[in-house]
C-alpha positions as CSV (number, residue, x, y, z in Angstrom):
1,M,-9.6,32.8,-72.7
2,R,-10.2,31.1,-76.1
3,E,-11.9,27.9,-77.0
4,K,-8.6,26.4,-78.0
5,T,-7.3,26.9,-74.5
6,V,-10.2,25.0,-73.0
7,E,-9.8,22.3,-75.6
8,Q,-6.1,21.9,-74.8
9,K,-6.8,21.5,-71.1
10,L,-9.4,18.8,-71.8
11,V,-6.9,16.9,-74.0
12,Q,-4.2,17.1,-71.3
13,A,-6.5,15.9,-68.6
14,V,-7.8,13.0,-70.7
15,R,-4.2,11.9,-71.6
16,A,-3.2,12.2,-67.9
17,K,-6.0,9.6,-67.1
18,G,-4.6,7.3,-69.8
19,G,-7.3,8.0,-72.3
20,V,-7.5,9.6,-75.8
21,C,-9.3,12.7,-76.8
22,W,-9.8,12.7,-80.6
23,K,-11.0,15.5,-82.7
24,F,-14.3,14.5,-84.1
25,V,-15.1,15.5,-87.6
26,S,-18.0,14.2,-89.7
27,P,-17.9,15.7,-93.2
28,S,-21.5,14.7,-94.0
29,T,-23.0,15.8,-90.7
30,V,-22.9,19.4,-89.3
31,G,-22.9,20.2,-85.6
32,V,-21.2,17.2,-84.2
33,P,-19.3,17.7,-80.9
34,D,-15.7,18.7,-81.1
35,R,-14.1,15.8,-79.2
36,V,-14.6,12.1,-78.6
37,V,-13.2,11.1,-75.2
38,I,-12.3,7.5,-74.6
39,L,-11.1,6.6,-71.1
40,P,-9.8,3.3,-69.7
41,G,-12.5,0.8,-69.1
42,G,-14.3,1.6,-72.3
43,H,-15.9,4.8,-71.0
44,I,-16.8,7.0,-74.0
45,G,-18.2,10.5,-74.2
46,F,-18.6,13.4,-76.6
47,V,-17.6,16.9,-75.7
48,E,-18.6,20.2,-77.4
49,V,-16.0,22.7,-76.4
50,K,-16.8,26.4,-76.2
51,A,-15.0,29.6,-75.2
52,P,-16.1,30.7,-71.7
53,G,-19.7,31.9,-71.6
54,E,-20.4,30.7,-75.2
55,K,-23.4,28.5,-75.9
56,P,-23.8,25.8,-78.6
57,R,-25.3,26.8,-81.9
58,P,-28.8,25.5,-82.5
59,V,-27.6,22.7,-84.9
60,Q,-25.0,21.7,-82.2
61,T,-27.8,21.5,-79.6
62,V,-29.7,19.2,-81.9
63,R,-26.7,16.9,-82.2
64,I,-26.1,16.9,-78.5
65,E,-29.7,16.0,-77.8
66,Q,-29.6,13.4,-80.6
67,L,-26.5,11.7,-79.0
68,R,-28.1,11.9,-75.5
69,G,-31.3,10.4,-76.8
70,L,-29.2,7.4,-78.0
71,G,-27.8,7.0,-74.5
72,A,-24.4,8.6,-75.1
73,V,-22.7,10.9,-72.7
74,C,-22.5,14.3,-74.4
75,L,-21.4,17.3,-72.5
76,V,-20.6,21.0,-73.2
77,L,-17.4,22.4,-71.7
78,D,-16.8,26.2,-71.6
79,D,-14.7,26.5,-68.4
80,I,-11.3,24.9,-67.6
81,S,-12.4,24.6,-64.0
82,E,-15.0,22.0,-65.2
83,V,-12.5,19.8,-67.1
84,E,-12.1,17.3,-64.2
85,A,-15.9,17.2,-63.8
86,V,-16.4,16.4,-67.5
87,C,-13.8,13.6,-67.2
88,D,-15.5,12.2,-64.1
89,A,-18.9,12.2,-65.8
90,I,-17.5,10.3,-68.7
91,Q,-15.6,7.9,-66.4
92,G,-18.8,7.2,-64.5
93,A,-20.7,6.3,-67.6
């Protein structure tokens, strides 16, 4: 399974919950998470999507920890079976 497949499942799940799952690109900052998830009720989180078994690159890990240090929900998703858990974690934030 490819990263794109995992990412598509995340987008579908977020839309089904009435949210948006925008591609996150920051031209001046490397390593930002792939997606910004915004769910009803103002619940916002960042998701780094990986192919199954893949891990974030060191610069991505730095960005993930930076966002978490600022109090943001920032998760890594590499398995479609975890899509609902990721959405639930963001919804609970």
